[in-house]
mmCIF file as gemmi writes it, N, C-alpha and C atoms, coordinates in Angstrom:
data_model
loop_
_atom_site.group_PDB
_atom_site.id
_atom_site.type_symbol
_atom_site.label_atom_id
_atom_site.label_alt_id
_atom_site.label_comp_id
_atom_site.label_asym_id
_atom_site.label_entity_id
_atom_site.label_seq_id
_atom_site.pdbx_PDB_ins_code
_atom_site.Cartn_x
_atom_site.Cartn_y
_atom_site.Cartn_z
_atom_site.occupancy
_atom_site.B_iso_or_equiv
_atom_site.pdbx_formal_charge
_atom_site.auth_seq_id
_atom_site.auth_asym_id
_atom_site.pdbx_PDB_model_num
ATOM 1 N N . SER Axp A 1 ? 8.602 -2.45 -13.361 1 0 ? 1 A 1
ATOM 2 C CA . SER Axp A 1 ? 9.424 -1.607 -12.139 1 0 ? 1 A 1
ATOM 3 C C . SER Axp A 1 ? 8.475 -0.807 -11.27 1 0 ? 1 A 1
ATOM 4 N N . TRP Axp A 2 ? 7.268 -0.597 -11.535 1 0 ? 2 A 1
ATOM 5 C CA . TRP Axp A 2 ? 6.234 0.584 -10.883 1 0 ? 2 A 1
ATOM 6 C C . TRP Axp A 2 ? 5.614 -0.414 -9.603 1 0 ? 2 A 1
ATOM 7 N N . THR Axp A 3 ? 5.541 -2.011 -9.602 1 0 ? 3 A 1
ATOM 8 C CA . THR Axp A 3 ? 5.177 -2.004 -8.559 1 0 ? 3 A 1
ATOM 9 C C . THR Axp A 3 ? 6.252 -1.944 -7.225 1 0 ? 3 A 1
ATOM 10 N N . ALA Axp A 4 ? 7.508 -2.196 -7.925 1 0 ? 4 A 1
ATOM 11 C CA . ALA Axp A 4 ? 8.517 -1.698 -6.748 1 0 ? 4 A 1
ATOM 12 C C . ALA Axp A 4 ? 8.382 -0.598 -5.934 1 0 ? 4 A 1
ATOM 13 N N . TYR Axp A 5 ? 7.743 0.324 -6.398 1 0 ? 5 A 1
ATOM 14 C CA . TYR Axp A 5 ? 7.615 1.513 -6.194 1 0 ? 5 A 1
ATOM 15 C C . TYR Axp A 5 ? 6.054 1.891 -5.409 1 0 ? 5 A 1
ATOM 16 N N . PHE Axp A 6 ? 5.208 1.454 -5.931 1 0 ? 6 A 1
ATOM 17 C CA . PHE Axp A 6 ? 4.017 1.129 -5.511 1 0 ? 6 A 1
ATOM 18 C C . PHE Axp A 6 ? 3.552 0.075 -4.384 1 0 ? 6 A 1
ATOM 19 N N . LEU Axp A 7 ? 4.223 -0.694 -4.585 1 0 ? 7 A 1
ATOM 20 C CA . LEU Axp A 7 ? 4.141 -2.139 -3.742 1 0 ? 7 A 1
ATOM 21 C C . LEU Axp A 7 ? 5.207 -2.747 -3.667 1 0 ? 7 A 1
ATOM 22 N N . PRO Axp A 8 ? 5.883 -2.058 -2.562 1 0 ? 8 A 1
ATOM 23 C CA . PRO Axp A 8 ? 7.472 -2.671 -2.487 1 0 ? 8 A 1
ATOM 24 C C . PRO Axp A 8 ? 7.176 -3.955 -1.656 1 0 ? 8 A 1
ATOM 25 N N . ASN Axp A 9 ? 6.325 -4.715 -1.233 1 0 ? 9 A 1
ATOM 26 C CA . ASN Axp A 9 ? 6.354 -5.906 -0.666 1 0 ? 9 A 1
ATOM 27 C C . ASN Axp A 9 ? 5.692 -6.629 -1.84 1 0 ? 9 A 1
ATOM 28 N N . ALA Axp A 10 ? 5.602 -6.347 -3.165 1 0 ? 10 A 1
ATOM 29 C CA . ALA Axp A 10 ? 4.567 -7.294 -4.248 1 0 ? 10 A 1
ATOM 30 C C . ALA Axp A 10 ? 5.599 -8.799 -4.174 1 0 ? 10 A 1
ATOM 31 N N . ALA Axp A 11 ? 7.195 -8.368 -4.5 1 0 ? 11 A 1
ATOM 32 C CA . ALA Axp A 11 ? 7.932 -9.193 -4.541 1 0 ? 11 A 1
ATOM 33 C C . ALA Axp A 11 ? 8.575 -10.231 -3.593 1 0 ? 11 A 1
ATOM 34 N N . GLY Axp A 12 ? 8.091 -9.908 -2.255 1 0 ? 12 A 1
ATOM 35 C CA . GLY Axp A 12 ? 8.141 -10.582 -1.172 1 0 ? 12 A 1
ATOM 36 C C . GLY Axp A 12 ? 8.214 -9.983 -0.339 1 0 ? 12 A 1
ATOM 37 N N . LEU Axp A 13 ? 9.396 -10.524 0.917 1 0 ? 13 A 1
ATOM 38 C CA . LEU Axp A 13 ? 9.702 -9.752 2.124 1 0 ? 13 A 1
ATOM 39 C C . LEU Axp A 13 ? 10.851 -8.632 1.632 1 0 ? 13 A 1
ATOM 40 N N . PRO Axp A 14 ? 10.966 -7.349 2.218 1 0 ? 14 A 1
ATOM 41 C CA . PRO Axp A 14 ? 11.64 -6.345 1.908 1 0 ? 14 A 1
ATOM 42 C C . PRO Axp A 14 ? 13.074 -6.843 2.53 1 0 ? 14 A 1
ATOM 43 N N . ARG Axp A 15 ? 14.304 -6.247 1.84 1 0 ? 15 A 1
ATOM 44 C CA . ARG Axp A 15 ? 15.575 -6.777 2.031 1 0 ? 15 A 1
ATOM 45 C C . ARG Axp A 15 ? 16.05 -6.206 3.58 1 0 ? 15 A 1
ATOM 46 N N . PRO Axp A 16 ? 16.89 -7.012 4.266 1 0 ? 16 A 1
ATOM 47 C CA . PRO Axp A 16 ? 16.454 -6.416 5.672 1 0 ? 16 A 1
ATOM 48 C C . PRO Axp A 16 ? 17.572 -5.464 5.404 1 0 ? 16 A 1
ATOM 49 N N . ALA Axp A 17 ? 18.338 -4.378 6.239 1 0 ? 17 A 1
ATOM 50 C CA . ALA Axp A 17 ? 18.69 -3.263 6.148 1 0 ? 17 A 1
ATOM 51 C C . ALA Axp A 17 ? 20.317 -3.453 6.388 1 0 ? 17 A 1
ATOM 52 N N . PRO Axp A 18 ? 21.441 -3.012 5.573 1 0 ? 18 A 1
ATOM 53 C CA . PRO Axp A 18 ? 23.042 -3.605 5.582 1 0 ? 18 A 1
ATOM 54 C C . PRO Axp A 18 ? 23.444 -3.518 6.953 1 0 ? 18 A 1
ATOM 55 N N . ALA Axp A 19 ? 24.154 -4.144 7.105 1 0 ? 19 A 1
ATOM 56 C CA . ALA Axp A 19 ? 24.766 -4.05 8.449 1 0 ? 19 A 1
ATOM 57 C C . ALA Axp A 19 ? 24.987 -2.797 9.254 1 0 ? 19 A 1
ATOM 58 N N . GLY Axp A 20 ? 24.91 -2.606 10.417 1 0 ? 20 A 1
ATOM 59 C CA . GLY Axp A 20 ? 25.189 -1.277 11.005 1 0 ? 20 A 1
ATOM 60 C C . GLY Axp A 20 ? 24.304 -0.301 11.091 1 0 ? 20 A 1
ATOM 61 N N . ILE Axp A 21 ? 23.31 -0.113 9.759 1 0 ? 21 A 1
ATOM 62 C CA . ILE Axp A 21 ? 22.201 0.231 9.781 1 0 ? 21 A 1
ATOM 63 C C . ILE Axp A 21 ? 21.233 -0.067 10.371 1 0 ? 21 A 1
ATOM 64 N N . LYS Axp A 22 ? 20.562 1.094 11.396 1 0 ? 22 A 1
ATOM 65 C CA . LYS Axp A 22 ? 19.49 0.424 12.287 1 0 ? 22 A 1
ATOM 66 C C . LYS Axp A 22 ? 17.994 1.53 12.481 1 0 ? 22 A 1
ATOM 67 N N . PRO Axp A 23 ? 16.992 1.64 12.001 1 0 ? 23 A 1
ATOM 68 C CA . PRO Axp A 23 ? 16.396 2.518 12.02 1 0 ? 23 A 1
ATOM 69 C C . PRO Axp A 23 ? 15.778 2.83 13.064 1 0 ? 23 A 1
ATOM 70 N N . PHE Axp A 24 ? 15.234 4.241 13.081 1 0 ? 24 A 1
ATOM 71 C CA . PHE Axp A 24 ? 15.099 4.909 14.717 1 0 ? 24 A 1
ATOM 72 C C . PHE Axp A 24 ? 13.601 4.58 15.059 1 0 ? 24 A 1
ATOM 73 N N . ARG Axp A 25 ? 13.373 3.879 15.938 1 0 ? 25 A 1
ATOM 74 C CA . ARG Axp A 25 ? 12.369 3.589 16.415 1 0 ? 25 A 1
ATOM 75 C C . ARG Axp A 25 ? 12.329 3.651 18.225 1 0 ? 25 A 1
ATOM 76 N N . LEU Axp A 26 ? 10.754 3.858 18.633 1 0 ? 26 A 1
ATOM 77 C CA . LEU Axp A 26 ? 10.92 4.313 19.851 1 0 ? 26 A 1
ATOM 78 C C . LEU Axp A 26 ? 10.583 2.936 20.437 1 0 ? 26 A 1
ATOM 79 N N . PRO Axp A 27 ? 11.185 2.633 21.669 1 0 ? 27 A 1
ATOM 80 C CA . PRO Axp A 27 ? 10.58 1.092 22.113 1 0 ? 27 A 1
ATOM 81 C C . PRO Axp A 27 ? 9.164 1.123 22.413 1 0 ? 27 A 1
ATOM 82 N N . GLY Axp A 28 ? 8.642 -0.02 21.631 1 0 ? 28 A 1
ATOM 83 C CA . GLY Axp A 28 ? 7.095 0.063 21.926 1 0 ? 28 A 1
ATOM 84 C C . GLY Axp A 28 ? 6.109 0.119 23.05 1 0 ? 28 A 1
ATOM 85 N N . GLY Axp A 29 ? 6.816 -0.653 23.819 1 0 ? 29 A 1
ATOM 86 C CA . GLY Axp A 29 ? 6.967 -0.898 24.879 1 0 ? 29 A 1
ATOM 87 C C . GLY Axp A 29 ? 6.561 0.359 26.151 1 0 ? 29 A 1
ATOM 88 N N . LEU Axp A 30 ? 7.83 0.881 25.817 1 0 ? 30 A 1
ATOM 89 C CA . LEU Axp A 30 ? 7.429 2.278 26.26 1 0 ? 30 A 1
ATOM 90 C C . LEU Axp A 30 ? 6.623 2.899 26.217 1 0 ? 30 A 1
ATOM 91 N N . LEU Axp A 31 ? 6.126 3.21 25.124 1 0 ? 31 A 1
ATOM 92 C CA . LEU Axp A 31 ? 4.561 4.469 25.063 1 0 ? 31 A 1
ATOM 93 C C . LEU Axp A 31 ? 3.483 3.205 25.511 1 0 ? 31 A 1
ATOM 94 N N . GLU Axp A 32 ? 3.641 2.271 25.313 1 0 ? 32 A 1
ATOM 95 C CA . GLU Axp A 32 ? 2.313 1.288 26.12 1 0 ? 32 A 1
ATOM 96 C C . GLU Axp A 32 ? 2.244 1.08 27.681 1 0 ? 32 A 1
ATOM 97 N N . ALA Axp A 33 ? 3.134 0.923 27.799 1 0 ? 33 A 1
ATOM 98 C CA . ALA Axp A 33 ? 3.509 1.323 29.627 1 0 ? 33 A 1
ATOM 99 C C . ALA Axp A 33 ? 3.052 2.568 29.745 1 0 ? 33 A 1
ATOM 100 N N . ALA Axp A 34 ? 3.072 3.513 29.275 1 0 ? 34 A 1
ATOM 101 C CA . ALA Axp A 34 ? 2.557 4.739 29.407 1 0 ? 34 A 1
ATOM 102 C C . ALA Axp A 34 ? 0.993 4.917 30.088 1 0 ? 34 A 1
ATOM 103 N N . GLY Axp A 35 ? 0.567 4.404 28.99 1 0 ? 35 A 1
ATOM 104 C CA . GLY Axp A 35 ? -0.896 4.204 29.062 1 0 ? 35 A 1
ATOM 105 C C . GLY Axp A 35 ? -1.376 3.455 30.542 1 0 ? 35 A 1
ATOM 106 N N . TRP Axp A 36 ? -0.86 2.552 31.053 1 0 ? 36 A 1
ATOM 107 C CA . TRP Axp A 36 ? -0.797 1.797 32.013 1 0 ? 36 A 1
ATOM 108 C C . TRP Axp A 36 ? -0.805 2.848 33.491 1 0 ? 36 A 1
ATOM 109 N N . THR Axp A 37 ? -0.249 3.846 33.451 1 0 ? 37 A 1
ATOM 110 C CA . THR Axp A 37 ? -0.369 5.017 34.722 1 0 ? 37 A 1
ATOM 111 C C . THR Axp A 37 ? -1.226 5.586 34.656 1 0 ? 37 A 1
ATOM 112 N N . PRO Axp A 38 ? -1.526 5.83 36.061 1 0 ? 38 A 1
ATOM 113 C CA . PRO Axp A 38 ? -3.175 6.952 36.526 1 0 ? 38 A 1
ATOM 114 C C . PRO Axp A 38 ? -2.68 7.926 34.924 1 0 ? 38 A 1
ATOM 115 N N . PRO Axp A 39 ? -1.79 8.563 35.177 1 0 ? 39 A 1
ATOM 116 C CA . PRO Axp A 39 ? -2.04 9.999 34.106 1 0 ? 39 A 1
ATOM 117 C C . PRO Axp A 39 ? -2.581 9.433 33.092 1 0 ? 39 A 1
ATOM 118 N N . GLY Axp A 40 ? -1.448 8.196 32.124 1 0 ? 40 A 1
ATOM 119 C CA . GLY Axp A 40 ? -1.939 7.575 31.028 1 0 ? 40 A 1
ATOM 120 C C . GLY Axp A 40 ? -3.476 7.18 30.958 1 0 ? 40 A 1
ATOM 121 N N . ALA Axp A 41 ? -4.075 6.557 31.901 1 0 ? 41 A 1
ATOM 122 C CA . ALA Axp A 41 ? -5.321 6.004 31.704 1 0 ? 41 A 1
ATOM 123 C C . ALA Axp A 41 ? -6.495 7.443 31.862 1 0 ? 41 A 1
ATOM 124 N N . TRP Axp A 42 ? -5.692 8.63 32.495 1 0 ? 42 A 1
ATOM 125 C CA . TRP Axp A 42 ? -6.712 9.317 32.669 1 0 ? 42 A 1
ATOM 126 C C . TRP Axp A 42 ? -6.848 10.356 31.204 1 0 ? 42 A 1
ATOM 127 N N . PHE Axp A 43 ? -5.695 10.435 30.667 1 0 ? 43 A 1
ATOM 128 C CA . PHE Axp A 43 ? -5.56 10.931 29.268 1 0 ? 43 A 1
ATOM 129 C C . PHE Axp A 43 ? -6.347 9.998 28.176 1 0 ? 43 A 1
ATOM 130 N N . GLU Axp A 44 ? -6.14 8.873 28.338 1 0 ? 44 A 1
ATOM 131 C CA . GLU Axp A 44 ? -6.685 7.443 27.631 1 0 ? 44 A 1
ATOM 132 C C . GLU Axp A 44 ? -8.488 8.117 27.839 1 0 ? 44 A 1
ATOM 133 N N . ALA Axp A 45 ? -8.674 8.028 28.711 1 0 ? 45 A 1
ATOM 134 C CA . ALA Axp A 45 ? -10.361 8.256 28.864 1 0 ? 45 A 1
ATOM 135 C C . ALA Axp A 45 ? -11.1 9.733 28.497 1 0 ? 45 A 1
ATOM 136 N N . TRP Axp A 46 ? -9.926 10.832 28.68 1 0 ? 46 A 1
ATOM 137 C CA . TRP Axp A 46 ? -10.159 12.118 28.278 1 0 ? 46 A 1
ATOM 138 C C . TRP Axp A 46 ? -10.331 11.717 26.861 1 0 ? 46 A 1
ATOM 139 N N . GLU Axp A 47 ? -9.676 11.745 25.999 1 0 ? 47 A 1
ATOM 140 C CA . GLU Axp A 47 ? -9.432 11.129 24.371 1 0 ? 47 A 1
ATOM 141 C C . GLU Axp A 47 ? -10.455 10.668 24.485 1 0 ? 47 A 1
ATOM 142 N N . MET Axp A 48 ? -10.778 9.612 24.438 1 0 ? 48 A 1
ATOM 143 C CA . MET Axp A 48 ? -11.894 8.907 24.018 1 0 ? 48 A 1
ATOM 144 C C . MET Axp A 48 ? -13.266 9.566 23.893 1 0 ? 48 A 1
ATOM 145 N N . GLY Axp A 49 ? -13.713 10.243 25.429 1 0 ? 49 A 1
ATOM 146 C CA . GLY Axp A 49 ? -14.681 11.444 25.75 1 0 ? 49 A 1
ATOM 147 C C . GLY Axp A 49 ? -14.808 12.145 24.283 1 0 ? 49 A 1
ATOM 148 N N . ARG Axp A 50 ? -13.34 13.157 24.46 1 0 ? 50 A 1
ATOM 149 C CA . ARG Axp A 50 ? -12.98 13.981 22.895 1 0 ? 50 A 1
ATOM 150 C C . ARG Axp A 50 ? -13.953 13.542 22.187 1 0 ? 50 A 1
ATOM 151 N N . LYS Axp A 51 ? -13.46 12.427 21.464 1 0 ? 51 A 1
ATOM 152 C CA . LYS Axp A 51 ? -13.653 12.027 19.997 1 0 ? 51 A 1
ATOM 153 C C . LYS Axp A 51 ? -15.077 11.89 20.486 1 0 ? 51 A 1
ATOM 154 N N . LEU Axp A 52 ? -15.698 10.913 21.049 1 0 ? 52 A 1
ATOM 155 C CA . LEU Axp A 52 ? -16.969 10.664 21.182 1 0 ? 52 A 1
ATOM 156 C C . LEU Axp A 52 ? -18.094 12.115 21.174 1 0 ? 52 A 1
ATOM 157 N N . LYS Axp A 53 ? -17.486 13.175 21.552 1 0 ? 53 A 1
ATOM 158 C CA . LYS Axp A 53 ? -18.578 14.283 21.486 1 0 ? 53 A 1
ATOM 159 C C . LYS Axp A 53 ? -18.082 15.278 20.171 1 0 ? 53 A 1
ATOM 160 N N . LYS Axp A 54 ? -17.504 14.81 19.801 1 0 ? 54 A 1
ATOM 161 C CA . LYS Axp A 54 ? -16.468 15.941 18.551 1 0 ? 54 A 1
ATOM 162 C C . LYS Axp A 54 ? -17.34 14.682 17.548 1 0 ? 54 A 1
ATOM 163 N N . PHE Axp A 55 ? -17.196 13.651 17.278 1 0 ? 55 A 1
ATOM 164 C CA . PHE Axp A 55 ? -17.636 12.432 16.167 1 0 ? 55 A 1
ATOM 165 C C . PHE Axp A 55 ? -19.321 12.077 16.362 1 0 ? 55 A 1
ATOM 166 N N . GLY Axp A 56 ? -19.541 12.233 17.598 1 0 ? 56 A 1
ATOM 167 C CA . GLY Axp A 56 ? -21.217 11.712 17.893 1 0 ? 56 A 1
ATOM 168 C C . GLY Axp A 56 ? -21.393 10.151 18.093 1 0 ? 56 A 1
ATOM 169 N N . PRO Axp A 57 ? -22.44 9.727 18.352 1 0 ? 57 A 1
ATOM 170 C CA . PRO Axp A 57 ? -22.586 7.868 18.505 1 0 ? 57 A 1
ATOM 171 C C . PRO Axp A 57 ? -21.579 7.443 17.531 1 0 ? 57 A 1
ATOM 172 N N . PRO Axp A 58 ? -21.506 6.218 18.069 1 0 ? 58 A 1
ATOM 173 C CA . PRO Axp A 58 ? -21.076 5.157 17.428 1 0 ? 58 A 1
ATOM 174 C C . PRO Axp A 58 ? -21.87 4.489 16.176 1 0 ? 58 A 1
ATOM 175 N N . GLY Axp A 59 ? -21.466 4.041 14.746 1 0 ? 59 A 1
ATOM 176 C CA . GLY Axp A 59 ? -22.18 3.526 14.345 1 0 ? 59 A 1
ATOM 177 C C . GLY Axp A 59 ? -21.714 2.293 13.158 1 0 ? 59 A 1
ATOM 178 N N . PRO Axp A 60 ? -21.851 2.047 11.931 1 0 ? 60 A 1
ATOM 179 C CA . PRO Axp A 60 ? -21.267 0.955 11.64 1 0 ? 60 A 1
ATOM 180 C C . PRO Axp A 60 ? -19.697 1.122 11.334 1 0 ? 60 A 1
ATOM 181 N N . GLU Axp A 61 ? -19.433 2.185 11.114 1 0 ? 61 A 1
ATOM 182 C CA . GLU Axp A 61 ? -18.299 2.782 10.119 1 0 ? 61 A 1
ATOM 183 C C . GLU Axp A 61 ? -17.203 3.495 11.406 1 0 ? 61 A 1
ATOM 184 N N . LEU Axp A 62 ? -17.884 4.03 12.663 1 0 ? 62 A 1
ATOM 185 C CA . LEU Axp A 62 ? -16.994 4.625 13.347 1 0 ? 62 A 1
ATOM 186 C C . LEU Axp A 62 ? -17.471 3.963 14.913 1 0 ? 62 A 1
ATOM 187 N N . ARG Axp A 63 ? -16.236 3.65 16.015 1 0 ? 63 A 1
ATOM 188 C CA . ARG Axp A 63 ? -15.98 2.624 16.509 1 0 ? 63 A 1
ATOM 189 C C . ARG Axp A 63 ? -15.359 3.363 17.534 1 0 ? 63 A 1
ATOM 190 N N . PHE Axp A 64 ? -15.679 4.071 18.682 1 0 ? 64 A 1
ATOM 191 C CA . PHE Axp A 64 ? -14.533 4.806 19.422 1 0 ? 64 A 1
ATOM 192 C C . PHE Axp A 64 ? -15 3.882 21.114 1 0 ? 64 A 1
ATOM 193 N N . ASP Axp A 65 ? -13.89 3.193 21.551 1 0 ? 65 A 1
ATOM 194 C CA . ASP Axp A 65 ? -14.012 2.561 23.119 1 0 ? 65 A 1
ATOM 195 C C . ASP Axp A 65 ? -12.208 2.363 23.272 1 0 ? 65 A 1
ATOM 196 N N . ALA Axp A 66 ? -12.721 1.608 24.338 1 0 ? 66 A 1
ATOM 197 C CA . ALA Axp A 66 ? -10.989 1.342 24.836 1 0 ? 66 A 1
ATOM 198 C C . ALA Axp A 66 ? -10.341 0.561 24.332 1 0 ? 66 A 1
ATOM 199 N N . ASP Axp A 67 ? -10.992 -0.197 23.412 1 0 ? 67 A 1
ATOM 200 C CA . ASP Axp A 67 ? -9.871 -0.862 22.403 1 0 ? 67 A 1
ATOM 201 C C . ASP Axp A 67 ? -10.121 -0.391 21.038 1 0 ? 67 A 1
ATOM 202 N N . HIS Axp A 68 ? -10.819 0.537 20.803 1 0 ? 68 A 1
ATOM 203 C CA . HIS Axp A 68 ? -10.891 0.757 19.134 1 0 ? 68 A 1
ATOM 204 C C . HIS Axp A 68 ? -10.881 2.623 18.946 1 0 ? 68 A 1
ATOM 205 N N . CYS Axp A 69 ? -10.088 2.903 18.137 1 0 ? 69 A 1
ATOM 206 C CA . CYS Axp A 69 ? -10.213 4.38 17.802 1 0 ? 69 A 1
ATOM 207 C C . CYS Axp A 69 ? -10.359 4.045 15.791 1 0 ? 69 A 1
ATOM 208 N N . GLN Axp A 70 ? -11.912 3.928 15.645 1 0 ? 70 A 1
ATOM 209 C CA . GLN Axp A 70 ? -11.862 3.647 14.027 1 0 ? 70 A 1
ATOM 210 C C . GLN Axp A 70 ? -12.785 4.911 13.781 1 0 ? 70 A 1
ATOM 211 N N . GLY Axp A 71 ? -12.737 5.581 12.848 1 0 ? 71 A 1
ATOM 212 C CA . GLY Axp A 71 ? -13.45 7.173 12.561 1 0 ? 71 A 1
ATOM 213 C C . GLY Axp A 71 ? -13.067 6.756 10.561 1 0 ? 71 A 1
ATOM 214 N N . HIS Axp A 72 ? -14.223 5.894 10.527 1 0 ? 72 A 1
ATOM 215 C CA . HIS Axp A 72 ? -14.33 6.109 9.037 1 0 ? 72 A 1
ATOM 216 C C . HIS Axp A 72 ? -15.534 6.729 8.707 1 0 ? 72 A 1
ATOM 217 N N . PHE Axp A 73 ? -15.257 8.033 8.118 1 0 ? 73 A 1
ATOM 218 C CA . PHE Axp A 73 ? -16.771 8.819 8.047 1 0 ? 73 A 1
ATOM 219 C C . PHE Axp A 73 ? -17.543 9.195 6.974 1 0 ? 73 A 1
ATOM 220 N N . ASP Axp A 74 ? -16.952 8.562 5.783 1 0 ? 74 A 1
ATOM 221 C CA . ASP Axp A 74 ? -17.229 9.008 4.503 1 0 ? 74 A 1
ATOM 222 C C . ASP Axp A 74 ? -17.845 7.916 3.804 1 0 ? 74 A 1
ATOM 223 N N . GLY Axp A 75 ? -17.803 6.847 4.764 1 0 ? 75 A 1
ATOM 224 C CA . GLY Axp A 75 ? -18.872 5.706 4.238 1 0 ? 75 A 1
ATOM 225 C C . GLY Axp A 75 ? -18.295 4.605 3.294 1 0 ? 75 A 1
ATOM 226 N N . HIS Axp A 76 ? -17.115 5.024 3.499 1 0 ? 76 A 1
ATOM 227 C CA . HIS Axp A 76 ? -15.956 3.954 1.976 1 0 ? 76 A 1
ATOM 228 C C . HIS Axp A 76 ? -16.433 2.511 2.552 1 0 ? 76 A 1
ATOM 229 N N . GLY Axp A 77 ? -16.84 1.616 3.668 1 0 ? 77 A 1
ATOM 230 C CA . GLY Axp A 77 ? -16.936 0.677 3.559 1 0 ? 77 A 1
ATOM 231 C C . GLY Axp A 77 ? -18.401 0.382 3.091 1 0 ? 77 A 1
ATOM 232 N N . ARG Axp A 78 ? -19.313 0.996 3.082 1 0 ? 78 A 1
ATOM 233 C CA . ARG Axp A 78 ? -20.72 0.705 2.95 1 0 ? 78 A 1
ATOM 234 C C . ARG Axp A 78 ? -20.526 0.828 0.902 1 0 ? 78 A 1
ATOM 235 N N . ARG Axp A 79 ? -20.188 2.282 0.781 1 0 ? 79 A 1
ATOM 236 C CA . ARG Axp A 79 ? -19.894 2.323 -0.918 1 0 ? 79 A 1
ATOM 237 C C . ARG Axp A 79 ? -18.836 1.165 -1.336 1 0 ? 79 A 1
ATOM 238 N N . THR Axp A 80 ? -18.01 0.604 -0.753 1 0 ? 80 A 1
ATOM 239 C CA . THR Axp A 80 ? -16.849 -0.271 -1.625 1 0 ? 80 A 1
ATOM 240 C C . THR Axp A 80 ? -17.975 -1.814 -1.327 1 0 ? 80 A 1
ATOM 241 N N . LEU Axp A 81 ? -18.738 -2.538 -0.323 1 0 ? 81 A 1
ATOM 242 C CA . LEU Axp A 81 ? -19.382 -3.113 -0.36 1 0 ? 81 A 1
ATOM 243 C C . LEU Axp A 81 ? -20.301 -3.185 -1.529 1 0 ? 81 A 1
ATOM 244 N N . ALA Axp A 82 ? -20.947 -1.847 -1.324 1 0 ? 82 A 1
ATOM 245 C CA . ALA Axp A 82 ? -21.766 -1.903 -2.803 1 0 ? 82 A 1
ATOM 246 C C . ALA Axp A 82 ? -21.825 -2.087 -3.866 1 0 ? 82 A 1
ATOM 247 N N . ALA Axp A 83 ? -20.493 -1.592 -4.371 1 0 ? 83 A 1
ATOM 248 C CA . ALA Axp A 83 ? -19.721 -1.477 -5.444 1 0 ? 83 A 1
ATOM 249 C C . ALA Axp A 83 ? -19.388 -3.007 -5.658 1 0 ? 83 A 1
ATOM 250 N N . PHE Axp A 84 ? -18.909 -3.862 -4.495 1 0 ? 84 A 1
ATOM 251 C CA . PHE Axp A 84 ? -18.297 -5.285 -4.772 1 0 ? 84 A 1
ATOM 252 C C . PHE Axp A 84 ? -19.936 -6.237 -4.805 1 0 ? 84 A 1
ATOM 253 N N . ALA Axp A 85 ? -20.84 -5.774 -4.664 1 0 ? 85 A 1
ATOM 254 C CA . ALA Axp A 85 ? -22.031 -6.508 -4.609 1 0 ? 85 A 1
ATOM 255 C C . ALA Axp A 85 ? -22.604 -6.548 -6.032 1 0 ? 85 A 1
ATOM 256 N N . ALA Axp A 86 ? -22.324 -5.232 -6.588 1 0 ? 86 A 1
ATOM 257 C CA . ALA Axp A 86 ? -22.733 -5.05 -7.923 1 0 ? 86 A 1
ATOM 258 C C . ALA Axp A 86 ? -22.127 -5.648 -8.933 1 0 ? 86 A 1
ATOM 259 N N . ARG Axp A 87 ? -20.719 -5.212 -8.845 1 0 ? 87 A 1
ATOM 260 C CA . ARG Axp A 87 ? -19.682 -6.187 -9.898 1 0 ? 87 A 1
ATOM 261 C C . ARG Axp A 87 ? -19.929 -7.724 -9.655 1 0 ? 87 A 1
ATOM 262 N N . LEU Axp A 88 ? -19.927 -8.136 -8.079 1 0 ? 88 A 1
ATOM 263 C CA . LEU Axp A 88 ? -20.2 -9.55 -8.362 1 0 ? 88 A 1
ATOM 264 C C . LEU Axp A 88 ? -21.809 -10.028 -9.31 1 0 ? 88 A 1
ATOM 265 N N . ALA Axp A 89 ? -23.242 -9.52 -8.707 1 0 ? 89 A 1
ATOM 266 C CA . ALA Axp A 89 ? -23.665 -9.8 -9.457 1 0 ? 89 A 1
ATOM 267 C C . ALA Axp A 89 ? -23.711 -9.545 -10.971 1 0 ? 89 A 1
ATOM 268 N N . GLU Axp A 90 ? -22.713 -8.929 -11.641 1 0 ? 90 A 1
ATOM 269 C CA . GLU Axp A 90 ? -22.804 -8.798 -12.989 1 0 ? 90 A 1
ATOM 270 C C . GLU Axp A 90 ? -22.08 -9.798 -13.338 1 0 ? 90 A 1
ATOM 271 N N . LEU Axp A 91 ? -20.921 -10.186 -12.795 1 0 ? 91 A 1
ATOM 272 C CA . LEU Axp A 91 ? -20.076 -11.568 -12.963 1 0 ? 91 A 1
ATOM 273 C C . LEU Axp A 91 ? -21.085 -12.879 -13.197 1 0 ? 91 A 1
ATOM 274 N N . LEU Axp A 92 ? -21.895 -12.882 -12.072 1 0 ? 92 A 1
ATOM 275 C CA . LEU Axp A 92 ? -22.438 -13.965 -11.839 1 0 ? 92 A 1
ATOM 276 C C . LEU Axp A 92 ? -23.691 -13.944 -13.159 1 0 ? 92 A 1
ATOM 277 N N . GLU Axp A 93 ? -23.891 -13.034 -13.574 1 0 ? 93 A 1
ATOM 278 C CA . GLU Axp A 93 ? -25.332 -12.908 -14.629 1 0 ? 93 A 1
ATOM 279 C C . GLU Axp A 93 ? -24.804 -13.117 -15.897 1 0 ? 93 A 1
ATOM 280 N N . GLY Axp A 94 ? -23.217 -13.168 -16.23 1 0 ? 94 A 1
ATOM 281 C CA . GLY Axp A 94 ? -22.429 -13.082 -17.372 1 0 ? 94 A 1
ATOM 282 C C . GLY Axp A 94 ? -22.322 -11.798 -18.289 1 0 ? 94 A 1
ATOM 283 N N . GLY Axp A 95 ? -21.971 -11.12 -17.223 1 0 ? 95 A 1
ATOM 284 C CA . GLY Axp A 95 ? -21.948 -9.424 -17.747 1 0 ? 95 A 1
ATOM 285 C C . GLY Axp A 95 ? -20.66 -9.582 -17.876 1 0 ? 95 A 1
ATOM 286 N N . PRO Axp A 96 ? -20.142 -8.313 -18.012 1 0 ? 96 A 1
ATOM 287 C CA . PRO Axp A 96 ? -18.79 -7.819 -19.081 1 0 ? 96 A 1
ATOM 288 C C . PRO Axp A 96 ? -17.538 -8.48 -17.524 1 0 ? 96 A 1
């Protein structure tokens, strides 16, 4: 039963909402279209510049450009890959 709580899609796709109940959603295109306006483009450029100043130059786990806003600051990817490589080496050597 814990999988239903922690992994709600573990048993398959979620059930559709009952008839008449619709979740609140902003029209995705509305917010996207705002970025295509001159004020939206200015804001995007300003925010990208702010992030670059605040977080420094891009690195293997930091990427701020027109198409990406990725800030994995604590080296999670590096540590995860190192742990994976160590575990794989153990398995290939016949370890635990």
